[in-house]
C-alpha positions as CSV (number, residue, x, y, z in Angstrom):
1,M,-7.8,10.2,-20.6
2,K,-9.3,11.7,-17.4
3,A,-8.3,9.9,-14.2
4,L,-9.3,10.2,-10.6
5,V,-6.7,9.2,-8.0
6,L,-7.9,8.5,-4.5
7,G,-5.1,9.0,-1.9
8,A,-3.3,11.3,-4.3
9,A,-1.0,12.8,-1.7
10,G,0.3,9.5,-0.3
11,L,3.5,7.6,-1.3
12,L,1.7,5.5,-4.0
13,G,-0.8,8.1,-5.0
14,S,1.7,11.0,-5.5
15,N,3.9,8.8,-7.7
16,L,0.9,7.5,-9.6
17,V,-0.3,11.1,-10.2
18,R,3.1,12.0,-11.6
19,A,3.1,9.0,-13.9
20,L,-0.3,9.8,-15.3
21,V,0.6,13.5,-15.8
22,A,3.8,12.4,-17.6
23,Q,1.8,10.4,-20.2
24,G,-0.5,13.3,-20.8
25,D,-3.6,12.3,-18.8
26,E,-5.8,14.8,-17.1
27,V,-5.7,14.0,-13.4
28,R,-8.2,14.8,-10.6
29,A,-6.6,14.4,-7.2
30,F,-8.9,13.3,-4.4
31,L,-7.6,14.8,-1.1
32,R,-8.9,14.9,2.5
33,P,-9.7,18.5,3.6
34,S,-7.1,18.2,6.4
35,G,-4.5,16.3,4.3
36,Q,-1.0,17.5,3.6
37,V,-0.3,18.2,-0.1
38,R,3.5,18.7,0.1
39,T,4.0,15.7,-2.1
40,L,2.0,17.2,-5.0
41,E,3.7,20.6,-5.1
42,G,4.3,21.8,-8.6
43,V,2.2,19.0,-10.2
44,P,-0.6,20.2,-12.6
45,V,-3.6,18.4,-11.2
46,Q,-7.2,19.3,-10.4
47,R,-7.6,19.0,-6.7
48,V,-10.9,18.0,-5.1
49,T,-11.5,17.5,-1.4
50,G,-13.6,14.8,0.0
51,D,-13.7,11.7,2.2
52,L,-14.2,8.1,1.5
53,N,-16.8,8.1,4.3
54,D,-18.8,10.8,2.3
55,P,-20.7,9.2,-0.6
56,D,-21.6,12.6,-2.1
57,S,-18.0,13.7,-2.3
58,L,-17.0,10.5,-4.0
59,A,-19.9,10.8,-6.5
60,R,-18.8,14.3,-7.4
61,A,-15.2,13.2,-7.8
62,C,-16.1,10.3,-10.1
63,E,-18.2,12.5,-12.5
64,G,-16.7,12.6,-16.0
65,V,-13.7,10.4,-15.4
66,Q,-12.8,7.3,-17.3
67,V,-10.6,5.6,-14.7
68,V,-10.5,5.6,-10.9
69,Y,-7.4,4.5,-9.1
70,Q,-7.9,3.6,-5.5
71,A,-4.5,4.2,-3.8
72,A,-6.0,4.9,-0.4
73,S,-8.0,1.9,0.7
74,Y,-8.8,1.8,4.3
75,Y,-6.4,0.6,7.0
76,P,-6.6,1.1,10.8
77,L,-4.1,3.6,12.2
78,H,-4.4,2.1,15.7
79,T,-5.5,-1.1,17.3
80,I,-9.3,-1.2,17.2
81,P,-11.8,-4.1,17.3
82,V,-11.7,-6.2,14.2
83,G,-15.5,-5.8,13.6
84,L,-15.2,-2.0,13.7
85,A,-12.3,-2.0,11.2
86,T,-14.0,-4.4,8.8
87,S,-17.3,-2.4,9.0
88,Q,-15.4,0.9,8.3
89,A,-13.5,-0.7,5.4
90,L,-16.6,-2.2,3.8
91,S,-18.5,1.1,4.2
92,Q,-15.9,3.1,2.4
93,T,-15.6,0.4,-0.3
94,K,-19.4,0.4,-0.8
95,N,-19.3,4.2,-1.2
96,L,-16.6,3.9,-3.8
97,L,-18.3,1.1,-5.8
98,D,-21.6,3.0,-5.7
99,A,-19.9,6.1,-7.1
100,V,-18.2,4.2,-9.8
101,R,-21.5,2.6,-10.9
102,Q,-23.3,5.9,-10.7
103,A,-20.7,7.7,-12.9
104,S,-20.4,4.8,-15.3
105,V,-16.6,4.8,-14.9
106,G,-14.8,2.7,-17.5
107,R,-12.3,1.0,-15.1
108,L,-11.6,0.9,-11.4
109,V,-8.1,-0.1,-10.4
110,F,-8.2,-1.1,-6.7
111,G,-5.0,-1.0,-4.8
112,S,-5.1,-3.9,-2.3
113,S,-2.4,-5.4,-0.1
114,F,0.1,-8.3,-0.4
115,T,-1.4,-9.6,2.9
116,T,-4.5,-10.8,1.0
117,I,-2.4,-13.2,-1.0
118,G,-2.5,-16.6,0.8
119,F,0.2,-19.1,1.3
120,P,1.0,-21.8,-1.3
121,W,0.0,-25.4,-0.5
122,E,3.0,-27.0,-2.1
123,P,6.5,-26.7,-0.5
124,N,9.1,-24.7,-2.5
125,R,6.4,-22.9,-4.5
126,L,6.1,-19.1,-4.6
127,A,2.8,-17.5,-3.7
128,D,0.7,-16.3,-6.6
129,E,-2.7,-14.8,-7.4
130,T,-4.4,-18.3,-7.1
131,C,-3.5,-18.5,-3.3
132,P,-6.7,-17.4,-1.4
133,F,-6.4,-15.3,1.7
134,A,-5.9,-17.3,4.9
135,T,-4.6,-16.2,8.3
136,A,-4.1,-17.4,11.8
137,Y,-4.9,-14.0,13.2
138,R,-8.6,-13.5,12.7
139,N,-8.6,-10.7,15.3
140,N,-6.1,-8.6,13.4
141,P,-8.0,-5.5,12.2
142,Y,-5.6,-4.7,9.3
143,L,-5.5,-8.2,7.8
144,M,-9.3,-8.8,8.0
145,A,-10.2,-5.3,6.7
146,K,-7.9,-5.6,3.7
147,A,-9.3,-9.1,2.9
148,A,-12.9,-7.9,3.3
149,M,-12.4,-5.0,0.9
150,E,-10.7,-7.1,-1.8
151,E,-13.5,-9.7,-1.6
152,A,-16.1,-6.9,-2.0
153,V,-14.4,-5.5,-5.0
154,L,-13.9,-8.9,-6.7
155,R,-17.6,-9.7,-6.0
156,A,-18.7,-6.4,-7.5
157,A,-16.6,-7.2,-10.6
158,K,-18.6,-10.4,-11.1
159,E,-21.7,-8.2,-10.9
160,G,-20.6,-5.9,-13.6
161,V,-18.3,-3.3,-12.0
162,P,-15.2,-3.0,-14.3
163,A,-12.7,-3.5,-11.5
164,V,-9.2,-4.9,-11.4
165,V,-7.2,-5.5,-8.2
166,V,-3.5,-5.0,-7.8
167,N,-1.5,-6.4,-4.9
168,P,1.8,-4.5,-4.6
169,G,4.8,-5.8,-2.7
170,N,6.7,-3.7,-0.2
171,F,7.3,-0.4,-2.2
172,F,9.7,2.4,-1.5
173,G,10.5,5.7,-3.2
174,P,10.3,9.5,-3.0
175,Y,7.3,11.6,-1.9
176,D,6.6,9.6,1.2
177,G,5.2,12.5,3.2
178,R,3.6,10.6,6.1
179,P,6.0,8.6,6.0
180,S,4.7,5.1,5.4
181,S,7.1,2.4,4.2
182,G,9.8,5.0,4.4
183,T,9.7,4.7,8.2
184,L,12.0,1.7,7.8
185,I,14.4,3.7,5.8
186,L,14.4,6.6,8.3
187,M,14.8,4.3,11.3
188,I,17.8,2.6,9.8
189,A,19.3,5.9,8.5
190,K,19.0,7.4,12.0
191,R,20.4,4.3,13.7
192,Q,17.2,3.8,15.6
193,M,16.7,0.2,14.6
194,L,18.8,-2.3,16.5
195,G,16.7,-5.4,15.9
196,Y,14.4,-6.8,13.1
197,I,12.1,-9.7,12.4
198,Q,13.7,-11.9,9.8
199,G,11.5,-13.3,7.0
200,P,10.9,-13.3,3.3
201,V,9.9,-10.1,1.5
202,N,9.3,-8.8,-2.0
203,V,10.4,-5.3,-2.7
204,I,9.6,-2.9,-5.6
205,D,10.1,0.7,-6.6
206,V,6.8,2.6,-6.0
207,R,7.2,4.2,-9.4
208,D,7.0,0.7,-11.0
209,V,3.9,0.0,-9.0
210,A,2.4,3.2,-10.4
211,V,3.1,2.1,-14.0
212,G,1.7,-1.3,-13.2
213,M,-1.6,0.3,-12.0
214,I,-1.8,2.4,-15.1
215,R,-1.3,-0.7,-17.3
216,A,-3.9,-2.6,-15.2
217,A,-6.4,0.1,-16.3
218,T,-5.9,-0.8,-20.0
219,R,-4.5,-4.3,-20.1
220,G,-5.8,-5.9,-16.9
221,R,-8.6,-8.3,-17.0
222,I,-11.8,-7.4,-15.1
223,G,-12.2,-9.4,-11.9
224,E,-8.5,-10.5,-11.7
225,R,-5.9,-9.6,-9.2
226,Y,-2.2,-8.9,-10.1
227,I,0.8,-9.1,-7.8
228,L,3.1,-6.1,-8.6
229,G,6.4,-7.1,-7.2
230,N,10.1,-7.3,-8.1
231,W,12.9,-8.4,-5.8
232,N,12.3,-11.6,-3.8
233,T,14.7,-11.3,-0.8
234,T,14.7,-11.3,3.0
235,Q,14.3,-8.6,5.6
236,K,18.0,-8.9,6.5
237,N,19.1,-8.3,2.9
238,L,16.7,-5.4,2.6
239,N,18.0,-3.8,5.8
240,E,21.5,-4.2,4.6
241,L,20.7,-2.5,1.3
242,I,19.1,0.4,3.0
243,A,22.0,0.7,5.4
244,R,24.6,0.7,2.5
245,E,22.7,3.5,0.7
246,A,22.4,5.5,3.9
247,G,26.0,4.9,4.9
248,V,25.3,3.4,8.3
249,R,25.5,0.0,10.0
250,A,22.6,-2.4,9.3
251,P,20.4,-3.6,12.2
252,L,22.3,-6.4,13.9
253,F,19.8,-8.5,15.9
254,P,17.1,-10.8,14.5
255,V,14.2,-10.8,17.0
256,P,12.1,-14.0,17.3
257,F,8.6,-13.5,15.8
258,Q,6.6,-14.6,18.8
259,L,8.7,-12.4,21.1
260,A,8.1,-9.4,18.9
261,R,4.4,-10.2,18.6
262,Y,3.8,-10.4,22.3
263,G,6.0,-7.5,22.9
264,S,4.0,-5.3,20.5
265,K,0.8,-6.3,22.1
266,L,2.1,-5.5,25.5
267,G,3.3,-2.1,24.3
268,D,-0.1,-1.5,22.8
269,W,-1.8,-2.4,26.1
270,A,0.5,-0.2,28.1
271,F,0.1,2.9,25.9
272,R,-3.7,2.4,25.8
273,T,-4.3,1.7,29.5
274,I,-1.5,3.6,31.2
275,L,-0.5,6.5,29.0
276,R,-4.1,6.8,27.5
277,K,-2.9,7.3,24.0
278,P,-2.3,5.0,20.9
279,A,1.0,3.1,20.7
280,P,3.4,4.4,18.0
281,V,3.6,0.9,16.6
282,P,0.1,-0.8,16.6
283,G,-0.1,-4.2,18.3
284,F,-1.3,-5.8,15.1
285,F,1.7,-4.7,13.0
286,V,4.0,-7.6,13.7
287,E,1.2,-10.1,12.7
288,M,1.1,-8.3,9.3
289,L,4.8,-9.1,8.8
290,R,4.0,-12.8,9.1
291,H,2.1,-12.5,5.8
292,A,5.0,-11.1,3.9
293,Q,6.2,-13.6,1.3
294,Q,8.3,-14.1,-1.8
295,Y,6.0,-14.0,-4.9
296,D,5.6,-15.4,-8.4
297,C,4.8,-12.2,-10.3
298,S,4.8,-13.8,-13.7
299,K,1.1,-13.2,-14.4
300,A,1.4,-9.5,-13.9
301,I,4.7,-9.4,-15.8
302,R,3.2,-11.2,-18.7
303,E,-0.2,-9.4,-18.9
304,L,0.8,-5.9,-17.7
305,D,4.5,-5.8,-18.7
306,Y,5.3,-3.3,-15.9
307,P,8.9,-2.1,-15.3
308,R,11.0,-3.7,-12.5
309,S,13.8,-1.2,-11.8
310,P,16.7,-1.9,-9.4
311,V,15.5,-1.4,-5.9
312,E,18.7,0.5,-5.0
313,G,17.3,3.5,-7.0
314,A,14.1,3.6,-5.0
315,I,16.0,3.6,-1.7
316,R,18.5,6.2,-2.9
317,D,15.7,8.5,-4.2
318,A,13.7,8.1,-1.0
319,L,16.7,9.1,1.1
320,A,17.3,12.1,-1.1
321,W,13.7,13.2,-0.8
322,F,13.8,12.8,3.0
323,K,16.9,14.9,3.2
324,A,15.6,17.6,0.9
325,N,12.4,17.8,3.0
326,G,13.9,17.9,6.5
327,Y,13.2,14.3,7.6
328,L,16.9,13.5,7.6
329,R,20.0,15.7,7.9
330,A,21.6,16.3,4.5
């Protein structure tokens, strides 16, 4: 099978590329012209450059492939107006859907976010795919952009686009070149994280997410979304696991959510207005954490039968990769 992976150099994309190559698929890696490709070194793939904002580059990339995996759906890097973020997200998604239609691609597997899974109505029930998106933070550019893109893809599926949506939990593992979720691992390993926001989380090895996406291409039902998760736990327990694997002390102090939320917004304002540069932690980030939940993944387990490896292995391999690539001292 010939597959196109968007965001092929990212944490999810690079692990997805490896999983596809391992099963014998021919892989086309879609990369930004200025993107780093360290995470794909030594992997036999066809590399094509382009941009999600460039419809022609997407159309060329989709030509002749059977499956398109979107592992790079839009998210704002810094705090911007919610309307601008949503407009950018929908523009990129429209470009992708148009390219998929034009090339008659057999399946689109769209990587969405756990934040689009809403909260269950009944007490003591885990969230699942039937829970519609809902938020108290309508001005959050990340939350609203992710919800808008997923809605557009599911609407396109009703109109004939062979699309399946996957909603991964918090995933960790090797080849996190940016880094993304591995920032938590690095901060704890470097003893830079004193406090944390307590709450429920679901954690999964990124390599299991990759397999889940591959199986969504062949087993997933068009127009459905699938939560790819594994370990239902808490942020405190996750921090302690990372600290054990790194051989350091875990963060000690839980920070009240509202204090962290207003503190992040104050920091965002100070960086933007006084220092004239984006804040290292966007002001909308803490609100995203409020959407983390523990999930009922039985639908995806039943229909996709994806692996659920011990999370310790993902943390251990992420640490090893960071050390081998100079992010941490060996």
